[in-house]
C-alpha positions as CSV (number, residue, x, y, z in Angstrom):
1,M,36.1,18.6,21.2
2,L,35.9,16.5,24.3
3,P,35.2,12.8,24.2
4,D,31.7,13.3,25.8
5,E,30.9,16.0,23.2
6,M,32.1,13.7,20.4
7,E,29.9,10.9,21.7
8,A,26.9,13.3,22.0
9,E,27.5,14.5,18.4
10,K,27.7,10.9,17.1
11,N,24.5,10.1,18.9
12,R,22.8,13.2,17.5
13,N,23.8,12.2,14.0
14,L,22.6,8.7,14.5
15,L,19.2,10.0,15.7
16,V,18.9,12.2,12.7
17,A,19.7,9.3,10.3
18,Q,17.1,7.1,12.1
19,A,14.5,9.9,11.9
20,D,15.1,10.2,8.2
21,T,14.8,6.4,7.8
22,I,11.5,6.4,9.8
23,E,10.1,9.1,7.6
24,V,10.9,7.1,4.5
25,L,9.3,4.0,6.0
26,K,6.2,6.0,7.0
27,Q,5.9,7.2,3.4
28,N,6.4,3.6,2.1
29,V,3.6,2.4,4.4
30,R,1.3,5.2,3.1
31,D,2.1,4.3,-0.5
32,L,1.5,0.6,0.2
33,E,-1.8,1.3,2.0
34,E,-3.0,3.3,-1.1
35,Q,-1.9,0.5,-3.4
36,L,-3.8,-2.0,-1.3
37,K,-6.9,0.2,-1.3
38,E,-6.8,0.5,-5.1
39,A,-6.2,-3.3,-5.4
40,R,-9.2,-4.0,-3.3
41,I,-11.4,-1.7,-5.4
42,R,-10.1,-3.3,-8.5
43,N,-10.8,-6.8,-7.2
44,A,-14.4,-5.8,-6.2
45,N,-14.9,-4.4,-9.7
46,L,-13.6,-7.6,-11.3
47,I,-15.8,-9.7,-9.1
48,Q,-18.9,-7.6,-10.0
49,E,-17.9,-7.9,-13.7
50,K,-17.7,-11.7,-13.4
51,F,-21.2,-11.9,-11.9
52,N,-22.5,-9.6,-14.6
53,L,-21.0,-11.9,-17.2
54,Y,-22.6,-14.9,-15.5
55,D,-25.9,-13.1,-15.7
56,D,-25.4,-12.3,-19.4
57,I,-24.6,-16.0,-20.1
58,S,-27.6,-17.2,-18.1
59,N,-29.9,-14.8,-20.0
60,L,-28.5,-16.0,-23.4
61,I,-29.0,-19.6,-22.4
62,K,-32.6,-18.8,-21.4
63,E,-33.2,-17.0,-24.7
64,D,-32.0,-20.1,-26.7
65,T,-34.3,-22.5,-24.9
């Protein structure tokens, strides 16, 4: 193999490895975006639950007075 062919093959291998890394990173981003979406939904549910508890407490206090 000629030096230019060896350099070209080395560069091809490097590009393939980089492409594989990019695909892994893209999948990681998709996974993290899904986790973030789920965390936001969970937070919204917890906030709503907190307000519902405040309402329940407020109603109990009104009943006692």
